[in-house]
MITI-902350 format. One record per residue (C-alpha): z, y, x. Coordinates in steps of 0.001 Angstrom, whole numbers. Example, Ala and Ser with C-alpha at 12.3 -4.5 7.8 and 13.67 -1.06 7.14 Angstrom:
2
{pt {7800,-4500,12300}}
{pt {7140,-1060,13670}}
//
This chain:
645
{pt {0,0,0}}
{pt {587,2335,2931}}
{pt {172,2817,6642}}
{pt {3510,4183,7800}}
{pt {4497,5700,11124}}
{pt {7396,7542,12627}}
{pt {9061,8698,15778}}
{pt {12549,9549,16947}}
{pt {12457,11891,19929}}
{pt {15539,13279,21688}}
{pt {13632,15256,24303}}
{pt {13126,18493,22417}}
{pt {11149,19926,19506}}
{pt {7941,20535,21449}}
{pt {7693,16915,22584}}
{pt {8458,15742,19038}}
{pt {5717,17931,17565}}
{pt {3077,16802,20059}}
{pt {3839,13109,19650}}
{pt {4078,13432,15878}}
{pt {615,14917,15696}}
{pt {-862,12128,17839}}
{pt {824,9506,15684}}
{pt {-352,11038,12416}}
{pt {-3919,11735,13577}}
{pt {-4365,8174,14851}}
{pt {-4136,6905,11259}}
{pt {-6887,9202,10016}}
{pt {-9343,6311,9648}}
{pt {-7180,4590,7014}}
{pt {-8560,5157,3478}}
{pt {-5729,6817,1576}}
{pt {-5093,8266,-1859}}
{pt {-2715,10756,-300}}
{pt {-927,11463,2970}}
{pt {2485,12906,3675}}
{pt {4696,13954,6574}}
{pt {8348,14852,7075}}
{pt {9986,16319,10157}}
{pt {13662,16682,10979}}
{pt {15561,17788,14047}}
{pt {14818,14624,16026}}
{pt {12642,12504,13782}}
{pt {9224,12499,12186}}
{pt {8001,10167,9414}}
{pt {4544,9873,7867}}
{pt {2637,7840,5309}}
{pt {-1025,7267,4512}}
{pt {-535,5922,990}}
{pt {-2801,3679,-1053}}
{pt {-1833,3622,-4723}}
{pt {-1670,23,-5900}}
{pt {1086,-203,-8511}}
{pt {1393,2095,-11545}}
{pt {4635,3510,-10133}}
{pt {2979,4398,-6824}}
{pt {475,6826,-8376}}
{pt {1385,10334,-7236}}
{pt {4391,8929,-5341}}
{pt {5693,11270,-2640}}
{pt {6139,9623,734}}
{pt {7980,10232,2968}}
{pt {10779,10800,457}}
{pt {13797,12884,1488}}
{pt {17184,12956,-242}}
{pt {18994,16130,757}}
{pt {22332,15002,-681}}
{pt {22582,11963,1581}}
{pt {20477,13194,4496}}
{pt {18235,10125,4210}}
{pt {14446,10058,4412}}
{pt {12291,6981,3772}}
{pt {8719,5989,4439}}
{pt {7626,2657,3035}}
{pt {4796,160,2790}}
{pt {6168,-1878,-90}}
{pt {5668,-3676,-3356}}
{pt {8901,-5085,-4766}}
{pt {8915,-8130,-7033}}
{pt {12516,-8023,-8265}}
{pt {12635,-4521,-9716}}
{pt {14528,-5532,-12868}}
{pt {17141,-7467,-10922}}
{pt {17673,-4541,-8563}}
{pt {17926,-2144,-11495}}
{pt {20713,-4223,-13016}}
{pt {22596,-4362,-9733}}
{pt {22184,-615,-9205}}
{pt {23028,278,-12822}}
{pt {19588,1734,-13478}}
{pt {18391,1698,-17078}}
{pt {14980,283,-18002}}
{pt {13786,3742,-19032}}
{pt {14762,5119,-15617}}
{pt {13193,2142,-13869}}
{pt {9832,2759,-15517}}
{pt {9411,6007,-13576}}
{pt {11023,4926,-10286}}
{pt {8788,3992,-7368}}
{pt {9550,1023,-5152}}
{pt {10470,3322,-2272}}
{pt {13061,5057,-4463}}
{pt {14542,1664,-5349}}
{pt {14717,762,-1670}}
{pt {16450,4062,-924}}
{pt {19038,3436,-3635}}
{pt {19570,-111,-2409}}
{pt {20205,1229,1101}}
{pt {22619,3851,-221}}
{pt {24642,1096,-1867}}
{pt {24382,-1825,556}}
{pt {23507,-154,3845}}
{pt {22003,-2494,6430}}
{pt {22414,-5442,4044}}
{pt {19895,-3913,1631}}
{pt {16927,-5867,3004}}
{pt {18479,-9168,1930}}
{pt {18565,-7895,-1674}}
{pt {14825,-7175,-1816}}
{pt {12029,-9530,-2833}}
{pt {8375,-8742,-2284}}
{pt {6070,-7616,504}}
{pt {7470,-4702,2471}}
{pt {8026,-2830,5691}}
{pt {9999,400,5579}}
{pt {12004,2793,7712}}
{pt {14895,5086,6734}}
{pt {16071,7943,8942}}
{pt {19683,9100,8598}}
{pt {19719,12682,9871}}
{pt {23515,12887,9931}}
{pt {24135,9641,11771}}
{pt {20983,10051,13903}}
{pt {20050,6476,13053}}
{pt {16768,4828,12086}}
{pt {16916,1644,9981}}
{pt {13801,-497,9442}}
{pt {13132,-3850,7793}}
{pt {10346,-6341,7191}}
{pt {10050,-8798,4303}}
{pt {11102,-12454,4432}}
{pt {7628,-13956,4791}}
{pt {6257,-11125,6933}}
{pt {3394,-10081,4670}}
{pt {3519,-6501,6016}}
{pt {3515,-5607,9716}}
{pt {5621,-3131,11685}}
{pt {5167,-2445,15409}}
{pt {7320,-295,17695}}
{pt {7763,1140,21219}}
{pt {10901,2290,22963}}
{pt {10174,4649,25863}}
{pt {13483,6003,27060}}
{pt {14282,8953,24784}}
{pt {11381,8173,22460}}
{pt {11286,5462,19798}}
{pt {8102,5132,17731}}
{pt {6918,2729,15037}}
{pt {3772,2141,13012}}
{pt {2026,-307,10702}}
{pt {-752,-542,13313}}
{pt {-649,-893,17094}}
{pt {-3300,1614,18189}}
{pt {-1373,4783,17223}}
{pt {1503,3699,19459}}
{pt {-909,3392,22375}}
{pt {-2260,6894,21725}}
{pt {1044,8636,22436}}
{pt {1429,10940,25425}}
{pt {2100,9091,28658}}
{pt {1328,5625,27305}}
{pt {-968,3320,29251}}
{pt {-2706,490,27430}}
{pt {-1802,-2602,29416}}
{pt {-2526,-6224,28598}}
{pt {543,-8371,27986}}
{pt {-266,-11422,30114}}
{pt {2748,-13330,28809}}
{pt {1425,-13025,25263}}
{pt {-2117,-13892,26338}}
{pt {-972,-16988,28215}}
{pt {757,-18270,25078}}
{pt {-2261,-17447,22926}}
{pt {-4452,-19527,25234}}
{pt {-2005,-22418,25595}}
{pt {-826,-22896,22003}}
{pt {-3183,-25141,19977}}
{pt {-1953,-23814,16628}}
{pt {-3526,-20858,14803}}
{pt {-821,-18331,15700}}
{pt {-913,-16283,18867}}
{pt {2484,-16440,20535}}
{pt {5694,-18425,20237}}
{pt {7622,-15247,21027}}
{pt {7955,-13565,17641}}
{pt {8604,-10138,19198}}
{pt {5653,-9807,21574}}
{pt {2194,-8387,20983}}
{pt {-964,-8444,23095}}
{pt {54,-5071,24587}}
{pt {2791,-4567,27135}}
{pt {5471,-2253,25805}}
{pt {4557,-2717,22118}}
{pt {6737,-5124,20156}}
{pt {6665,-6200,16531}}
{pt {9575,-6365,14147}}
{pt {9606,-10053,13156}}
{pt {9615,-11165,9522}}
{pt {13057,-11391,7866}}
{pt {14482,-8988,10461}}
{pt {16035,-5552,10412}}
{pt {15988,-2976,13192}}
{pt {18449,-201,13965}}
{pt {17788,2543,16509}}
{pt {20696,4853,17237}}
{pt {19415,8043,18847}}
{pt {22776,8897,20369}}
{pt {22937,5587,22214}}
{pt {19215,5000,22710}}
{pt {19520,1332,21855}}
{pt {17446,-970,19629}}
{pt {19365,-3590,17630}}
{pt {17602,-6447,15847}}
{pt {19088,-8799,13270}}
{pt {17631,-11709,11304}}
{pt {18813,-11459,7723}}
{pt {17291,-14626,6251}}
{pt {16582,-18248,7190}}
{pt {15546,-21259,5126}}
{pt {18579,-23375,5941}}
{pt {20697,-25816,3957}}
{pt {18782,-25578,702}}
{pt {20884,-27127,-2048}}
{pt {18989,-29986,-3763}}
{pt {17934,-29342,-7344}}
{pt {19073,-32293,-9462}}
{pt {17671,-32268,-12991}}
{pt {17785,-34960,-15650}}
{pt {14096,-35708,-16150}}
{pt {10568,-35214,-14838}}
{pt {9944,-32885,-17755}}
{pt {12785,-30602,-16705}}
{pt {11316,-30283,-13199}}
{pt {7950,-29352,-14714}}
{pt {9572,-26772,-16964}}
{pt {11552,-25291,-14067}}
{pt {8431,-25145,-11902}}
{pt {6431,-23351,-14568}}
{pt {9179,-20794,-15075}}
{pt {9574,-19823,-11421}}
{pt {5828,-19880,-10690}}
{pt {4947,-17820,-13754}}
{pt {7513,-15248,-12640}}
{pt {5950,-15103,-9164}}
{pt {2402,-14715,-10495}}
{pt {3355,-12112,-13087}}
{pt {5115,-9974,-10467}}
{pt {1928,-9888,-8415}}
{pt {-249,-8543,-11212}}
{pt {1428,-5135,-11101}}
{pt {-1446,-2750,-10484}}
{pt {-3142,71,-12360}}
{pt {-6438,-1119,-10919}}
{pt {-8356,-4404,-11299}}
{pt {-7113,-7843,-10211}}
{pt {-9128,-10301,-8125}}
{pt {-8413,-13801,-6851}}
{pt {-9757,-16173,-4238}}
{pt {-10761,-19316,-6140}}
{pt {-11707,-22685,-4673}}
{pt {-12034,-26010,-6449}}
{pt {-8505,-27068,-5563}}
{pt {-5023,-26952,-7027}}
{pt {-3404,-23931,-5347}}
{pt {-5896,-21185,-6112}}
{pt {-6675,-22821,-9449}}
{pt {-3003,-22699,-10465}}
{pt {-2759,-19046,-9432}}
{pt {-5901,-18160,-11375}}
{pt {-4777,-20137,-14406}}
{pt {-1398,-18445,-14694}}
{pt {-2849,-15008,-13856}}
{pt {-5695,-15174,-16350}}
{pt {-3377,-15668,-19299}}
{pt {-1160,-12731,-18323}}
{pt {-4162,-10474,-17725}}
{pt {-5658,-11352,-21095}}
{pt {-2587,-9858,-22776}}
{pt {-3159,-6684,-20715}}
{pt {-6800,-6437,-21749}}
{pt {-8028,-7252,-18228}}
{pt {-10280,-9964,-16793}}
{pt {-9665,-11749,-13530}}
{pt {-12423,-11308,-10934}}
{pt {-12687,-14620,-9058}}
{pt {-14302,-14864,-5602}}
{pt {-15537,-18246,-4420}}
{pt {-17127,-18991,-1072}}
{pt {-20256,-21196,-1189}}
{pt {-22560,-22359,1640}}
{pt {-25889,-20652,2274}}
{pt {-28833,-22082,356}}
{pt {-30576,-23763,3317}}
{pt {-27469,-25690,4415}}
{pt {-27592,-29498,4200}}
{pt {-24195,-31056,3635}}
{pt {-23383,-33459,6482}}
{pt {-19770,-34157,5511}}
{pt {-18404,-37504,4330}}
{pt {-18270,-38524,673}}
{pt {-14573,-37616,516}}
{pt {-15252,-34015,1588}}
{pt {-16956,-31298,-409}}
{pt {-18725,-28437,1333}}
{pt {-19859,-26878,-1960}}
{pt {-17015,-26788,-4493}}
{pt {-18967,-25147,-7311}}
{pt {-18762,-28124,-9714}}
{pt {-14953,-28024,-9555}}
{pt {-14776,-24222,-9570}}
{pt {-16977,-23993,-12666}}
{pt {-14842,-26584,-14379}}
{pt {-11757,-24460,-13677}}
{pt {-13431,-21232,-14806}}
{pt {-14684,-22784,-18051}}
{pt {-11296,-24294,-18798}}
{pt {-9211,-21193,-18057}}
{pt {-11441,-18494,-19504}}
{pt {-11063,-14728,-19055}}
{pt {-12556,-14987,-15554}}
{pt {-15554,-13179,-14092}}
{pt {-16837,-15553,-11430}}
{pt {-18489,-14425,-8201}}
{pt {-20096,-17081,-5977}}
{pt {-20532,-15512,-2557}}
{pt {-22517,-17072,292}}
{pt {-22472,-14044,2632}}
{pt {-25937,-14862,3924}}
{pt {-26612,-13318,7327}}
{pt {-22971,-13443,8385}}
{pt {-21362,-15889,10765}}
{pt {-18215,-16144,12902}}
{pt {-20304,-14831,15813}}
{pt {-21452,-11710,13955}}
{pt {-17870,-10967,12869}}
{pt {-16134,-10927,16258}}
{pt {-16179,-7205,17053}}
{pt {-15207,-6187,13527}}
{pt {-12247,-8554,13504}}
{pt {-11092,-7509,16981}}
{pt {-11159,-3860,15922}}
{pt {-9330,-4645,12703}}
{pt {-6725,-7066,14093}}
{pt {-6166,-5223,17406}}
{pt {-5775,-8585,19145}}
{pt {-7608,-11908,19633}}
{pt {-7608,-14415,16778}}
{pt {-8300,-18128,16322}}
{pt {-9331,-18519,12656}}
{pt {-12960,-17637,13350}}
{pt {-14491,-20213,10940}}
{pt {-13111,-18344,7936}}
{pt {-13520,-14819,9273}}
{pt {-16750,-13898,7480}}
{pt {-15684,-14982,3993}}
{pt {-12115,-13677,4225}}
{pt {-13400,-10208,5075}}
{pt {-16159,-10627,2521}}
{pt {-13626,-11232,-248}}
{pt {-11810,-8016,660}}
{pt {-15084,-6116,671}}
{pt {-15929,-7438,-2785}}
{pt {-12449,-6536,-4043}}
{pt {-12931,-3007,-2750}}
{pt {-16330,-2718,-4452}}
{pt {-14816,-3820,-7777}}
{pt {-11772,-1524,-7423}}
{pt {-9320,-4408,-7272}}
{pt {-5896,-3279,-6131}}
{pt {-4621,-6859,-5853}}
{pt {-6343,-9897,-4305}}
{pt {-4472,-13044,-5343}}
{pt {-4459,-16086,-3063}}
{pt {-2739,-19452,-2908}}
{pt {-2866,-19596,860}}
{pt {595,-21067,1485}}
{pt {533,-23545,-1396}}
{pt {132,-26631,770}}
{pt {3786,-26404,1743}}
{pt {5136,-25124,-1571}}
{pt {3590,-25731,-4981}}
{pt {1076,-28436,-4007}}
{pt {3101,-30195,-1357}}
{pt {3269,-33960,-1590}}
{pt {2207,-35976,1487}}
{pt {1944,-39487,68}}
{pt {1412,-41381,3307}}
{pt {4358,-39668,4998}}
{pt {6524,-40560,2023}}
{pt {5402,-44174,2219}}
{pt {6281,-44172,5919}}
{pt {9796,-43032,5042}}
{pt {10063,-45866,2525}}
{pt {8934,-48309,5195}}
{pt {11498,-47099,7715}}
{pt {14303,-47224,5164}}
{pt {13427,-50782,4123}}
{pt {12414,-49902,567}}
{pt {9473,-52297,744}}
{pt {9012,-53056,-2946}}
{pt {8810,-49371,-3885}}
{pt {6472,-48751,-963}}
{pt {4078,-51551,-1918}}
{pt {3977,-50446,-5554}}
{pt {3229,-46852,-4548}}
{pt {590,-47851,-2008}}
{pt {-1273,-50063,-4502}}
{pt {-1309,-47258,-7058}}
{pt {-2412,-44760,-4415}}
{pt {-5284,-47057,-3442}}
{pt {-6416,-47240,-7068}}
{pt {-6270,-43463,-7552}}
{pt {-7946,-42467,-4301}}
{pt {-10350,-45339,-3718}}
{pt {-8942,-45801,-223}}
{pt {-8604,-49404,904}}
{pt {-5067,-50788,786}}
{pt {-5377,-52087,4363}}
{pt {-6204,-48616,5666}}
{pt {-3288,-47080,3760}}
{pt {-961,-49695,5231}}
{pt {-2238,-49098,8769}}
{pt {-1841,-45313,8585}}
{pt {1595,-45659,7001}}
{pt {2741,-47951,9839}}
{pt {1412,-45514,12441}}
{pt {3363,-42690,10837}}
{pt {6526,-44768,10516}}
{pt {6459,-46122,14080}}
{pt {4308,-43789,16213}}
{pt {5890,-45087,19414}}
{pt {4188,-48444,18829}}
{pt {759,-46863,18752}}
{pt {-1193,-44842,21300}}
{pt {-2488,-42040,19038}}
{pt {104,-39532,20228}}
{pt {-726,-40011,23916}}
{pt {-4437,-39831,23203}}
{pt {-3886,-36600,21299}}
{pt {-1909,-35105,24182}}
{pt {-4610,-36092,26641}}
{pt {-7249,-34539,24417}}
{pt {-5259,-31303,24139}}
{pt {-4961,-31166,27918}}
{pt {-8675,-31837,28403}}
{pt {-9589,-28993,26049}}
{pt {-7143,-26492,27537}}
{pt {-8618,-22974,27431}}
{pt {-6172,-21394,29850}}
{pt {-6995,-21425,33555}}
{pt {-4562,-23616,35523}}
{pt {-3789,-20756,37937}}
{pt {-3003,-18371,35060}}
{pt {-825,-21018,33424}}
{pt {1037,-21541,36687}}
{pt {1446,-17840,37426}}
{pt {2835,-17057,33967}}
{pt {4849,-20277,33677}}
{pt {3559,-20688,30145}}
{pt {3560,-24480,29989}}
{pt {7135,-24663,31231}}
{pt {8133,-21833,28892}}
{pt {6615,-23493,25851}}
{pt {7860,-26929,26839}}
{pt {6327,-29677,24746}}
{pt {5046,-27345,22021}}
{pt {1433,-27689,23118}}
{pt {1627,-31487,22791}}
{pt {3754,-31872,19677}}
{pt {1277,-30928,17016}}
{pt {252,-34521,16309}}
{pt {3870,-35604,16082}}
{pt {4729,-32740,13751}}
{pt {1926,-33681,11383}}
{pt {3077,-37300,11468}}
{pt {6522,-36381,10193}}
{pt {5673,-33907,7442}}
{pt {8864,-34662,5509}}
{pt {10994,-33180,8282}}
{pt {8953,-30176,9325}}
{pt {8169,-28510,6007}}
{pt {11164,-26169,5928}}
{pt {10589,-25328,9578}}
{pt {7105,-24115,8662}}
{pt {8803,-21272,6814}}
{pt {11325,-20694,9599}}
{pt {8472,-20477,12116}}
{pt {8111,-16708,12187}}
{pt {5207,-16896,14637}}
{pt {3087,-18324,11822}}
{pt {4360,-15605,9495}}
{pt {3402,-12954,12059}}
{pt {-174,-14193,12084}}
{pt {-429,-14378,8291}}
{pt {1106,-10928,7867}}
{pt {-1205,-9313,10393}}
{pt {-4281,-10580,8542}}
{pt {-2937,-9555,5130}}
{pt {-1820,-6087,6211}}
{pt {-4823,-5060,8248}}
{pt {-7407,-6337,5798}}
{pt {-5607,-4650,2916}}
{pt {-5444,-1291,4680}}
{pt {-9118,-1389,5559}}
{pt {-10286,-2272,2033}}
{pt {-7493,-890,-207}}
{pt {-6840,-4326,-1734}}
{pt {-3417,-5887,-1278}}
{pt {-3262,-9660,-712}}
{pt {-586,-11095,-2978}}
{pt {301,-14775,-2713}}
{pt {2563,-16267,-5392}}
{pt {2803,-19519,-3413}}
{pt {4774,-17670,-711}}
{pt {7155,-15935,-3126}}
{pt {10699,-16412,-1815}}
{pt {11817,-17751,-5194}}
{pt {8978,-20272,-5206}}
{pt {9769,-21374,-1645}}
{pt {13458,-21759,-2495}}
{pt {12629,-23820,-5580}}
{pt {10059,-26051,-3882}}
{pt {12345,-26811,-935}}
{pt {15079,-27862,-3347}}
{pt {12995,-30368,-5331}}
{pt {13333,-34093,-4396}}
{pt {10386,-35753,-2688}}
{pt {10037,-38183,-5613}}
{pt {8805,-35283,-7747}}
{pt {6007,-34591,-5259}}
{pt {4847,-38188,-4738}}
{pt {5076,-40566,-7663}}
{pt {3133,-43554,-9024}}
{pt {424,-43295,-6402}}
{pt {-93,-39588,-7056}}
{pt {235,-37078,-4252}}
{pt {1039,-33443,-5129}}
{pt {2441,-34887,-8307}}
{pt {4529,-31932,-9481}}
{pt {1716,-29382,-9602}}
{pt {-656,-31918,-11173}}
{pt {1798,-32456,-14028}}
{pt {2854,-28822,-14326}}
{pt {-642,-27327,-14635}}
{pt {-1998,-29480,-17469}}
{pt {-2449,-26396,-19711}}
{pt {-4160,-24340,-16968}}
{pt {-6388,-26771,-15066}}
{pt {-9017,-29257,-16266}}
{pt {-8367,-32920,-15508}}
{pt {-11412,-32952,-13231}}
{pt {-9515,-30646,-10870}}
{pt {-5911,-31440,-11724}}
{pt {-6171,-35223,-11278}}
{pt {-8732,-35284,-8465}}
{pt {-7529,-37397,-5542}}
{pt {-10882,-38642,-4269}}
{pt {-12565,-35585,-2767}}
{pt {-11350,-32332,-1263}}
{pt {-13062,-29106,-375}}
{pt {-13742,-28139,3215}}
{pt {-14318,-24514,4164}}
{pt {-16594,-23484,5649}}
{pt {-18624,-26496,6698}}
{pt {-21672,-24301,7347}}
{pt {-20146,-21916,9906}}
{pt {-22075,-23370,12861}}
{pt {-25258,-23613,10778}}
{pt {-24958,-19857,10217}}
{pt {-25028,-19257,13985}}
{pt {-28384,-20939,14582}}
{pt {-30352,-17624,14584}}
{pt {-27912,-16222,17168}}
{pt {-27542,-19350,19294}}
{pt {-29448,-17877,22226}}
{pt {-27287,-14748,22257}}
{pt {-24150,-16851,21878}}
{pt {-24902,-19213,24778}}
{pt {-26029,-16319,26990}}
{pt {-22716,-14536,26424}}
{pt {-20728,-17700,27109}}
{pt {-22629,-18127,30362}}
{pt {-21970,-14479,31195}}
{pt {-18224,-14765,30695}}
{pt {-18109,-17733,33071}}
{pt {-19243,-15451,35910}}
{pt {-17324,-12310,34884}}
{pt {-14522,-11366,37277}}
{pt {-12529,-9836,34426}}
{pt {-11662,-13293,33071}}
{pt {-11792,-15216,36331}}
{pt {-8489,-16983,36796}}
{pt {-7548,-16388,33138}}
{pt {-10014,-18490,31168}}
{pt {-10785,-22021,32283}}
{pt {-14427,-21244,33025}}
{pt {-15092,-24663,34533}}
{pt {-14040,-26286,31279}}
{pt {-16059,-23730,29251}}
{pt {-19210,-24470,31282}}
{pt {-18703,-28170,30648}}
{pt {-18412,-27503,26915}}
{pt {-21647,-25514,26955}}
{pt {-23477,-28395,28615}}
{pt {-22055,-30839,26066}}
{pt {-23510,-28846,23151}}
{pt {-27063,-27819,24116}}
{pt {-28053,-27093,20509}}
{pt {-26144,-26001,17384}}
{pt {-26215,-29079,15162}}
{pt {-24168,-28192,12036}}
{pt {-22222,-31469,12160}}
{pt {-20679,-30310,15457}}
{pt {-18699,-27618,13628}}
{pt {-15420,-29458,14197}}
{pt {-16200,-30489,17779}}
{pt {-13442,-29319,20162}}
{pt {-16012,-28042,22676}}
{pt {-17542,-25780,20039}}
{pt {-14150,-24413,19100}}
{pt {-13296,-23916,22768}}
{pt {-16388,-21786,23330}}
{pt {-15781,-19655,20242}}
{pt {-12160,-19012,21224}}
{pt {-13173,-18162,24779}}
{pt {-15781,-15668,23564}}
{pt {-13278,-13925,21275}}
{pt {-10781,-13570,24139}}
{pt {-13547,-12444,26487}}
{pt {-14623,-9606,24206}}
{pt {-11003,-8553,23744}}
{pt {-10368,-8413,27494}}
{pt {-13552,-6407,28017}}
{pt {-12074,-3713,25789}}
{pt {-9503,-3049,28508}}
//
């Protein structure tokens, strides 16, 4: 909703004015409905506001309260406004005209530094206390909004984006080699295991679920984590029907909260359960408001030939159309983004993200959805991006492995037979995979996976040694296979892994600012996460049905073709390498160029990159998942980023 920035400067008014101007001017490229500034004796706050919710229209930010000496600037949409109003003794009539930033201010006035733990939604905000000479800042639980900061002696600065902090007087833009080494070494999608670092030396990020206090008199930054997903109390209900009813109640609440906009509402829609559930619940609520849901679905380009197996679906239109017809009140948009590819998107994404990224396969359609939302004046873009670990969780084979290890053989055999019937997978294959998951030490898959990860290492051995990254990360770079094999134990840790949240939040924030459309994901609502973590595994896997709870709970919203489908799943985007065929010559030439460029010598494993290039002499679409192809794409993204220095 806003790009916020601020500075606390104890080195005189002239220095404060000069730095404030640089900070404010650096956000001039952000499309805004209005801008605002506030300046005190030692502090400056600003806001480039995008009006998303009805209450945000004509909202004044920064907002100063002379009685308390507090001033706030905020990038926030709150989802528990009514609950907060009750706790703060605010009437419903008063609440209807209060902005979210005013609610945050009142929460801080009552609860002080504990206020962040009372808020639900997507937010980053900062409050300056002129009397105490103290700046308080906070970021939401799941990290959907970013906040970066620098501390240079007598100067503390913060911003939604990184670039304005690098534009301040006396700041040199230096590459953070520690961050880069982790980016290159970690096989997961996130950049760094250190949740505080960024790609730039001297610029840190406030992690999700954290608060920050800067006391000007002391010149010290204090960080505190205010939330963790620990010791979730199990939810014990009397029947399957009660679990379905409870699910529908909490999920409907999460979806409804995310429809709060005076503009249009859009949604990413695939042929699966997560986005279909979001669209189904949203469509009904919007119908009562006299609005239609604009659905955006990625489809392959017309000349693409599907090479995937019979259990995978590159073109999900048959399932999407079934969902659209069943739900109703949806304007469907099938978007193939012809002429775009991960290669053509690199510079745009580097400029937007301000750092390298790994999710290149999806880059063209993610940005394309935001562009379409902007064209249709959608203030909210709904997704179900985190649903795999919340509403549609239910790893059947991992559950069967737990039954095997606990000696519950009869239950396991019954479940496996039913699963075979529902999925069409041979019983013998199910049994083999289940045994491998239950007793991985008896098989060699883990060691093969580790060897493969080592063979495809992008980081140069000398750079890894100089930065100590492999020792620092320990076994993280080799544990991914083991983590996937024990999904029952790692699910909660997925939400406690704030490095993943940092990556997700950076994409959501920076895309939303560029296109004035706020990504809102009901599947990552804190209430939904809390509920889903409390539900017994038997509700998620039952009678040979994986993802059982959402399949039962969405019978009014989703057609059986989608709801009960266990035989095929969508894969996006299978045609990404096919899209690069026209640019293959330019791509290979640039990869060859980077291998001889001194700027990445000793950083990227150019010997390994050259080997990958030889292994893939032509861009056959079926090589889209080949590790050598991914290695080259990642190396090229990092190469272009380093060249910017």
